[in-house]
C-alpha positions in Angstrom: 0.0 0.0 0.0 1.4 3.5 -0.9 1.8 6.1 1.8 -0.9 8.3 0.3 -3.3 5.3 0.2 -2.9 4.9 3.9 -4.7 8.2 4.4 -7.9 6.3 3.6 -7.8 4.7 7.1 -8.8 8.2 8.4 -7.0 7.8 11.8 -4.6 10.7 12.4 -2.1 11.4 15.2 -1.1 15.1 15.2 1.9 16.4 17.1 2.1 20.0 18.3 0.6 22.8 20.4 -2.8 23.5 21.7 -3.4 27.0 23.1 -5.9 29.6 24.1 -6.9 32.4 21.6 -8.5 35.7 22.6 -10.4 37.7 20.0 -11.5 41.3 20.7 -15.2 41.8 20.3 -17.0 42.8 18.3 -15.2 41.8 15.1 -13.1 44.7 13.7 -12.1 46.0 17.1 -8.5 46.8 17.8 -7.0 45.0 20.7 -6.0 48.2 22.5 -9.5 49.5 22.2 -11.3 46.3 23.3 -13.5 46.0 26.4 -14.3 42.3 25.9 -12.8 39.2 24.3 -14.0 35.9 23.0 -11.9 32.9 24.1 -11.4 29.8 21.9 -9.1 26.9 21.4 -6.1 27.7 19.2 -2.7 26.4 18.3 -1.9 25.0 14.8 -1.9 21.4 15.7 -5.1 21.6 17.8 -6.8 23.5 14.9 -5.8 20.8 12.4 -7.2 18.1 14.8 -10.5 20.0 15.0 -10.7 20.4 11.2 -10.2 16.7 10.8 -12.7 15.8 13.4 -15.3 18.1 11.8 -14.9 16.1 8.6 -15.5 12.8 10.3 -11.9 11.7 10.7 -10.4 10.3 13.9 -7.9 12.8 15.3 -5.6 12.5 18.3 -3.4 15.2 19.6 0.1 14.5 21.1 1.4 17.4 23.2 1.8 18.9 26.6 -0.4 21.5 28.2 0.1 23.5 31.4 -1.2 21.9 34.6 -3.5 24.9 35.3 -6.9 26.3 34.3 -5.7 27.3 30.8 -4.4 23.8 30.2 -7.6 22.3 31.4 -9.5 24.7 29.1 -7.6 23.4 26.1 -8.2 19.8 27.1 -11.9 20.4 27.6 -12.1 22.2 24.2 -10.4 19.3 22.5 -12.9 16.9 24.1 -15.8 19.1 23.1 -14.7 19.0 19.4 -14.4 15.2 19.5 -10.6 15.2 19.4 -8.9 12.3 21.3 -6.8 13.9 24.1 -5.4 10.7 25.7 -1.9 11.7 24.6 -2.1 15.2 26.0 0.2 15.3 29.0 -0.1 17.9 31.8 3.1 19.8 32.5 3.7 21.2 36.0 6.0 23.9 37.2 6.2 27.3 35.6 5.6 26.2 32.0 2.5 27.7 30.4 0.2 27.3 27.4 0.6 29.4 24.3 -1.7 32.4 24.3 -2.6 34.5 21.3 -4.5 37.7 21.1 -5.7 38.0 17.5 -7.9 40.6 15.9 -10.8 39.8 13.5 -9.8 42.5 11.0 -7.6 42.5 7.9 -6.5 46.1 7.7 -3.7 46.8 10.2 -4.3 43.3 11.6 -2.4 42.5 14.9 -1.8 39.1 16.4 0.3 39.0 19.7 1.6 35.6 20.7 3.0 34.7 24.1 5.3 31.7 23.9 7.7 32.1 26.9 8.2 28.9 28.8 5.8 27.1 26.5 4.5 23.8 27.9 4.3 22.1 24.5 8.1 22.4 24.1 8.4 20.0 27.1 7.1 17.0 25.2 9.5 14.2 25.7 10.6 10.9 24.3 8.6 9.2 27.0 5.5 11.0 25.7 5.9 9.8 22.1 7.0 6.3 23.1 3.7 5.9 25.0 1.7 6.1 21.8 0.3 3.0 20.1 1.3 3.8 16.5 -0.4 0.8 15.1 -3.7 2.5 15.9 -3.1 5.2 13.4 -2.5 5.5 9.6 -0.9 8.9 9.5 1.3 11.2 11.6 0.9 14.9 11.1 3.5 17.3 12.5 3.7 21.1 12.4 7.1 22.7 12.2 6.7 24.7 15.5 7.2 21.5 17.4 10.8 21.3 16.2 11.8 24.8 17.4 13.1 23.8 20.9 14.3 20.9 23.0 13.2 18.4 24.3 10.2 18.7 21.9 12.5 18.5 18.8 14.2 15.3 19.8 10.9 13.8 20.8 9.3 14.7 17.5 12.1 13.1 15.5 11.8 10.0 17.7 8.1 9.9 16.9 9.0 10.0 13.2 11.2 6.9 13.7 8.4 5.1 15.6 5.8 6.1 13.0 7.9 5.0 10.1 8.6 1.7 11.7 4.9 1.2 12.1 4.3 2.0 8.4 2.5 5.3 8.9 2.4 8.1 6.4 4.2 11.2 7.6 2.8 14.7 6.9 4.7 17.8 7.6 3.3 21.4 7.8 6.4 23.6 7.6 4.6 26.3 9.8 7.7 28.5 10.2 7.4 31.0 13.1 10.7 32.9 13.4 10.0 34.0 17.0 10.2 30.4 18.2 13.6 29.6 16.9 17.1 30.4 18.3 18.4 31.2 14.7 17.3 31.1 11.1 20.2 28.7 10.3 19.0 26.3 13.0 15.5 26.4 11.6 16.6 25.8 8.0 18.8 22.8 8.9 16.1 21.2 11.1 13.3 21.7 8.5 15.5 20.2 5.8 16.1 17.2 8.1 12.3 16.8 8.7 11.4 17.4 5.1 13.6 14.5 3.9 11.7 12.1 6.2 8.1 13.0 5.3 5.7 11.8 2.6 3.5 14.9 2.3 5.0 18.4 2.8 2.9 21.5 2.8 4.1 25.1 3.1 3.9 28.5 1.6 6.3 30.1 -0.9 8.2 32.0 1.8 8.7 28.8 3.9 10.0 26.7 1.0 12.3 29.6 0.0 13.6 29.6 3.5 14.3 25.9 3.4 16.1 26.4 0.1 18.2 29.2 1.5 17.0 31.5 -1.2 13.5 33.0 -1.4 13.6 32.9 -5.1 14.2 29.1 -5.2 11.3 28.0 -3.1 9.5 26.3 -5.9 12.7 24.5 -6.9 13.0 23.2 -3.4 9.4 21.9 -3.5 10.1 20.2 -6.8 13.3 18.7 -5.5 11.5 17.2 -2.5 8.8 15.7 -4.7 11.5 14.2 -7.0 13.5 12.6 -4.3 11.7 11.8 -1.0 8.1 13.0 -0.8 5.0 11.6 -2.5 3.2 14.9 -2.4 4.3 18.5 -2.0 2.0 21.5 -2.0 3.6 25.0 -2.6 1.0 27.6 -1.4 1.1 31.1 -2.8 -1.7 32.9 -0.9 -4.1 34.7 -3.3 -2.3 33.2 -6.3 -3.3 29.7 -5.3 -1.0 26.7 -5.0 1.3 24.4 -7.0 0.7 20.7 -6.3 3.7 18.4 -7.1 4.0 14.6 -7.1 6.6 12.4 -8.7 4.3 12.0 -11.6 2.5 15.3 -12.1 2.4 19.0 -11.3 -0.6 21.3 -11.5 -1.5 24.9 -10.4 -4.8 25.7 -8.8 -6.6 28.9 -7.9 -8.5 29.8 -4.7 -12.0 30.4 -3.8 -12.6 34.1 -3.3 -13.2 35.1 0.3 -14.8 38.0 2.1 -11.9 37.9 4.6 -12.6 38.9 8.2 -9.0 38.1 9.3 -5.9 36.5 7.8 -5.3 33.7 10.3 -6.3 30.0 10.4 -6.3 29.5 6.6 -3.3 27.1 6.6 -4.6 24.9 9.3 -8.0 24.7 7.6 -6.4 24.0 4.3 -4.4 21.1 5.8 -7.4 19.6 7.6 -9.6 19.9 4.5 -7.0 18.5 2.2 -6.1 15.5 4.3 -9.7 14.7 5.3 -10.8 14.9 1.7 -8.0 12.5 0.6 -9.0 10.2 3.4 -12.6 10.3 2.3 -11.7 9.1 -1.2 -11.6 12.4 -3.2 -9.1 12.8 -6.0 -5.9 14.8 -5.4 -7.2 17.7 -7.5 -10.6 17.8 -5.8 -8.9 17.5 -2.4 -6.7 20.5 -3.1 -9.7 22.6 -4.1 -11.7 21.4 -1.0 -8.8 22.5 1.1 -8.8 25.8 -0.6 -12.5 26.2 0.1 -11.9 25.4 3.8 -9.3 28.1 4.0 -11.7 30.7 2.5 -14.4 29.7 4.9 -12.2 30.1 8.0 -10.8 33.5 7.1 -14.4 34.8 6.8 -15.3 33.7 10.4 -14.1 34.7 13.9 -11.7 32.3 15.5 -9.7 29.4 14.2 -10.8 26.1 15.8 -14.5 27.2 16.0 -14.3 28.6 12.5 -13.3 25.2 10.9 -16.2 24.1 8.7 -18.0 20.9 9.1 -18.3 18.5 6.2 -21.8 19.6 5.6 -20.8 23.3 5.6 -18.0 22.6 3.1 -20.3 20.7 0.8 -22.8 23.6 0.9 -20.1 26.2 0.2 -18.7 24.2 -2.8 -22.2 23.8 -4.2 -22.8 27.6 -4.5 -19.3 28.8 -5.4 -17.6 28.2 -8.8 -14.6 26.0 -8.5 -11.2 27.7 -9.1 -9.2 26.8 -12.2 -6.7 24.0 -12.3 -4.0 23.9 -15.0 
């Protein structure tokens, strides 16, 4: 069975952070002018889990959360969305969950992220060794998990265990410069991870960063597809995406969106794409469905709560013309 075919099992283990997001209310309010906020589950990996769960897939999150009220909020939210939290470990001491204050506005948008002493960076080899990898078909990792130790070492150990169990490995580059000690360290680590994974998704800036030259990002994506990966998706924002496999390459557009905010699109695209492949859609249809999910999320407040259900996605696609594919 090919690695892409394994997605059809629909059982996903996602490594990475869960956090709390605050959104100034009402939508359009600047953070410094707000008098009230809406709280929601956030964090790229938690968002991907929610997206998968809303499409009917089985999603489990592997991470650490603070052993405090915010950590318990994240755990409760995961449970409410139907995400398996059995591999979410409580971290004591002074470590804390990620916190993001993010505006529901496009013009002069501000997102402030607090990541000092992040609990998720304390994920250990023991945490990843406790997982029954035979219960899953696919491991999904976001790049943030690789930014610090011991989380980095634990993640690469999870890669080893997952590959030994025959899982497909999916890598969302998810480069956040503020999490890394240096750009050089990030580039080397991402290259190491990319060489191990079957599906790699990132934007043009992230692939350019991996290539060491922002003008060679697409070349880097093509190189990965030609050597180690079964599927690489090179996202270009409003210009769509280039999808590359060892056998074909095609360019797709996006669904137009009345954007309320710029955040959450990547997580929604990932969830929609992978769930669609798992549900038997063709690669081309799955890319377009991922694009539709991204457009839906940026038109709503929040990230995890904004992820569309399968029914909402189908309704959206039925009334919006499909973007071009060439």
